[in-house]
ZAMARGU-4260 file (C-alpha; in steps of 0.2 Angstrom, whole numbers, plus 5000, padded with zeros to 4 digits):
<rodrens>
0) 4908/5064/4897 | 4904/5067/4915 | 4903/5051/4926 | 4888/5059/4936 | 4875/5046/4938
5) 4885/5032/4930 | 4886/5015/4939 | 4903/5010/4947 | 4906/4997/4934 | 4906/5010/4920
10) 4916/5022/4930 | 4929/5008/4933 | 4929/5003/4914 | 4932/5021/4909 | 4945/5025/4922
15) 4933/5039/4927 | 4932/5046/4909 | 4932/5036/4893 | 4942/5049/4883 | 4957/5060/4887
20) 4950/5078/4885 | 4967/5085/4877 | 4971/5071/4865 | 4955/5060/4863 | 4965/5045/4868
25) 4953/5031/4875 | 4968/5024/4885 | 4974/5035/4900 | 4990/5044/4895 | 5006/5041/4906
30) 5014/5058/4911 | 5031/5053/4915 | 5039/5070/4918 | 5046/5074/4935 | 5043/5093/4933
35) 5031/5104/4925 | 5034/5122/4918 | 5027/5137/4925 | 5017/5150/4915 | 5021/5168/4911
40) 5016/5174/4928 | 5027/5160/4936 | 5012/5151/4942 | 5011/5132/4940 | 5001/5127/4925
45) 4994/5112/4934 | 4989/5111/4952 | 5006/5105/4956 | 5023/5107/4947 | 5033/5093/4954
50) 5030/5074/4953 | 5033/5072/4972 | 5017/5082/4974 | 5008/5072/4960 | 5005/5070/4942
55) 4990/5070/4930 | 4991/5051/4929 | 4991/5050/4948 | 4977/5062/4949 | 4966/5052/4937
60) 4969/5036/4946 | 4965/5044/4963 | 4949/5052/4956 | 4944/5035/4949 | 4946/5027/4966
65) 4938/5041/4976 | 4923/5039/4964 | 4922/5020/4966 | 4922/5022/4985 | 4910/5037/4986
70) 4924/5047/4994 | 4929/5065/4992 | 4947/5062/4989 | 4960/5048/4988 | 4979/5048/4990
75) 4989/5035/4982 | 5006/5029/4989 | 5021/5019/4983 | 5015/5004/4994 | 5001/4998/5006
80) 5013/5000/5021 | 5018/5017/5015 | 5000/5022/5016 | 4997/5014/5033 | 5013/5021/5041
85) 5008/5038/5035 | 4991/5037/5042 | 4998/5031/5059 | 5010/5046/5058 | 4995/5057/5061
90) 4991/5049/5077 | 4996/5061/5091 | 5010/5057/5103 | 5004/5045/5116 | 4986/5043/5109
95) 4977/5027/5110 | 4974/5015/5095 | 4962/5000/5095 | 4964/4986/5082 | 4959/4968/5080
100) 4971/4955/5086 | 4971/4945/5070 | 4974/4956/5054 | 4987/4959/5041 | 5003/4955/5050
105) 5012/4970/5043 | 5000/4982/5051 | 5000/4973/5067 | 5019/4973/5068 | 5019/4992/5064
110) 5007/4996/5077 | 5017/4985/5090 | 5033/4994/5085 | 5025/5011/5088 | 5018/5005/5105
115) 5036/4999/5109 | 5043/5016/5105 | 5030/5024/5116 | 5022/5033/5101 | 5005/5026/5105
120) 4996/5015/5117 | 4988/5000/5109 | 4973/4988/5113 | 4971/4973/5102 | 4954/4965/5103
125) 4946/4949/5098 | 4932/4954/5085 | 4923/4937/5088 | 4920/4941/5107 | 4904/4951/5110
130) 4907/4969/5115 | 4926/4967/5112 | 4927/4983/5102 | 4917/4993/5114 | 4928/4988/5128
135) 4944/4992/5118 | 4940/5010/5115 | 4941/5023/5128 | 4943/5042/5131 | 4959/5046/5122
140) 4956/5034/5108 | 4962/5043/5092 | 4960/5029/5079 | 4950/5013/5078 | 4958/5002/5064
145) 4948/4987/5057 | 4948/4975/5043 | 4933/4966/5036 | 4934/4952/5031 | 4950/4950/5042
150) 4965/4943/5034 | 4968/4928/5035 | 4953/4921/5046 | 4940/4931/5036 | 4930/4935/5052
155) 4918/4949/5048 | 4916/4966/5058 | 4900/4976/5057 | 4907/4993/5050 | 4891/5003/5055
160) 4893/4997/5073 | 4912/5000/5073 | 4909/5018/5067 | 4896/5022/5080 | 4908/5015/5094
165) 4923/5025/5087 | 4913/5041/5085 | 4906/5040/5103 | 4923/5043/5110 | 4929/5055/5096
170) 4940/5043/5087 | 4942/5040/5068 | 4937/5024/5060 | 4949/5018/5047 | 4944/5002/5037
175) 4956/4991/5028 | 4945/4985/5014 | 4958/4977/5003 | 4948/4961/5002 | 4932/4969/4995
180) 4940/4982/4984 | 4925/4994/4982 | 4915/4981/4972 | 4906/4973/4986 | 4907/4985/5001
185) 4909/5004/5003 | 4914/5007/5021 | 4913/5026/5019 | 4894/5025/5016 | 4893/5014/5032
190) 4901/5027/5043 | 4920/5025/5041 | 4930/5040/5040 | 4945/5033/5030 | 4946/5018/5019
195) 4963/5009/5015 | 4967/4997/5001 | 4983/4988/4997 | 4980/4993/4979 | 4993/4979/4974
200) 4979/4967/4976 | 4961/4968/4969 | 4962/4986/4962 | 4976/4982/4951 | 4973/4963/4950
205) 4988/4958/4939 | 5002/4955/4952 | 5013/4968/4943 | 5011/4984/4954 | 5015/4989/4972
210) 5003/5002/4978 | 4992/5008/4993 | 4978/5020/4994 | 4968/5030/5007 | 4951/5037/5003
215) 4942/5050/5014 | 4924/5053/5017 | 4928/5072/5020 | 4941/5084/5018 | 4948/5088/5035
220) 4964/5095/5043 | 4970/5078/5046 | 4968/5074/5028 | 4978/5089/5023 | 4991/5083/5035
225) 4991/5066/5026 | 4993/5075/5009 | 5008/5085/5016 | 5016/5070/5024 | 5015/5060/5008
230) 5024/5074/4998 | 5037/5077/5012 | 5041/5059/5013 | 5042/5057/4994 | 5029/5043/4994
235) 5017/5046/4980 | 5014/5032/4967 | 5024/5035/4951 | 5016/5038/4935 | 5019/5021/4926
240) 5012/5012/4941 | 4997/5023/4941 | 4994/5019/4923 | 4995/5000/4927 | 4984/5002/4941
245) 4971/5011/4931 | 4972/4997/4917 | 4969/4984/4931 | 4954/4994/4938 | 4945/4994/4921
250) 4942/4975/4923 | 4939/4976/4942 | 4921/4971/4943 | 4922/4956/4931 | 4937/4950/4939
255) 4930/4951/4956 | 4914/4943/4952 | 4922/4928/4944 | 4934/4926/4958 | 4919/4927/4971
260) 4909/4914/4961 | 4925/4902/4961 | 4928/4905/4979 | 4910/4901/4984 | 4910/4885/4974
265) 4927/4879/4982 | 4921/4883/4999 | 4905/4873/4997 | 4915/4859/4989 | 4928/4857/5004
270) 4917/4861/5019 | 4916/4845/5028 | 4930/4837/5017 | 4938/4823/5027 | 4955/4831/5026
275) 4950/4848/5030 | 4947/4854/5048 | 4937/4869/5042 | 4934/4881/5028 | 4934/4900/5033
280) 4924/4910/5020 | 4910/4923/5024 | 4900/4917/5010 | 4896/4900/5018 | 4880/4900/5028
285) 4889/4891/5042 | 4901/4906/5044 | 4899/4915/5061 | 4899/4932/5052 | 4888/4927/5037
290) 4873/4937/5042 | 4884/4953/5044 | 4893/4949/5028 | 4877/4947/5018 | 4871/4964/5025
295) 4886/4974/5021 | 4894/4965/5006 | 4885/4965/4989 | 4888/4956/4973 | 4898/4942/4980
300) 4908/4938/4996 | 4925/4940/4987 | 4939/4928/4982 | 4948/4926/4999 | 4946/4911/5009
305) 4957/4900/5021 | 4956/4881/5024 | 4962/4873/5040 | 4971/4857/5034 | 4969/4842/5046
310) 4986/4839/5054 | 4997/4853/5058 | 5011/4865/5053 | 5020/4852/5042 | 5004/4845/5033
315) 4998/4863/5029 | 5015/4867/5022 | 5016/4851/5012 | 4998/4854/5005 | 5005/4871/4998
320) 5020/4863/4989 | 5009/4849/4982 | 4998/4861/4972 | 5001/4862/4953 | 4988/4875/4947
325) 4987/4886/4962 | 5004/4895/4965 | 5012/4894/4982 | 5016/4913/4984 | 5013/4928/4994
330) 5000/4942/4989 | 4981/4941/4984 | 4968/4948/4972 | 4977/4943/4956 | 4969/4934/4941
335) 4980/4919/4946 | 4975/4908/4962 | 4988/4909/4975 | 4990/4898/4991 | 5001/4903/5007
340) 5005/4895/5023 | 5002/4910/5034 | 5012/4904/5049 | 5028/4902/5039 | 5026/4919/5033
345) 5021/4928/5049 | 5033/4919/5060 | 5031/4910/5077 | 5023/4924/5086 | 5009/4925/5074
350) 4991/4921/5082 | 4986/4912/5066 | 4983/4893/5067 | 4998/4882/5062 | 4987/4873/5049
355) 4979/4888/5041 | 4982/4890/5022 | 4976/4906/5014 | 4970/4905/4996 | 4967/4919/4985
360) 4955/4912/4972 | 4958/4918/4954 | 4948/4918/4938 | 4954/4901/4931 | 4941/4888/4928
365) 4934/4882/4944 | 4935/4864/4940 | 4954/4865/4938 | 4955/4874/4955 | 4945/4861/4964
370) 4954/4847/4955 | 4971/4854/4961 | 4965/4856/4979 | 4959/4838/4978 | 4975/4831/4972
375) 4985/4841/4985 | 4974/4834/4999 | 4975/4817/4993 | 4994/4816/4995 | 4993/4821/5013
</rodrens>
């Protein structure tokens, strides 16, 4: 059955197609072979004949993600950082990149590494400052990289405005949309050129796969270069992980909606709490980026939030260790709730406040999560 005209919830639930056309299986098959035979004319029977180029399981996962994002093509990588590093490999020598000063620290560290090597010039801008992005780009800017909402402060960037600014100087706009996972925002429809997801997170949603994905709005020479680089560097996602990723995506919408509802309830409950300095969540009307978030996010504001614990570094750390239901662990987007003291993880050079605790809200009963946060705060 064609997925033409089907809503994204159905596309995700069916992993693009509900029935395998060759076997009739209603669960996507795992093609574990590393190589594929050629035909009588010595031509590949498939579009590729070696797993470093791809596999039927990989292609189905990529086609599903591309359909969810409204893109023309997707490329899955063995990790999120592999996808990011490969995209940055396409930036010409000495070209300029603009990115937010607060974002996923792995991306920031990689950009600074490339700057230190003389591969790129880099401008980090404060997305909260009016006109900051416009001042950051210039003639020679090749890539504008943004996240929205930003990890871990959850500030919101206007994607349409960022696309207009990037395109005025001939730059590519790439959006890290890990926190929205195609459910609530489709950056390509707002003018972005490439969307990135750490597919480890919401797309998979079960904390058992490491993966990254890039999705493009149009097939371009740069996209062909990305495809070639992935093959040459041996970085495609293996078949078993592709299968697990598709299994996770089949429940993406119901998971995301429940996590969003839980996060909003928690944010409202602890905004103004005597032991909380602030709650950072774009679903709150008091959030500085709420109006933009409400315009470009649909069907919920996501399950990611941060709280600023009153006190400092030690109090925020102690809050995490006192949690009983919420797990003190790295990562996000899984069915289980996680809390992380970001300064500990990112290190002393991080621009993140000492008292910031990032919470990935899962799909547990919200009263259990609220009660856990209450008891952890009570002990400070």
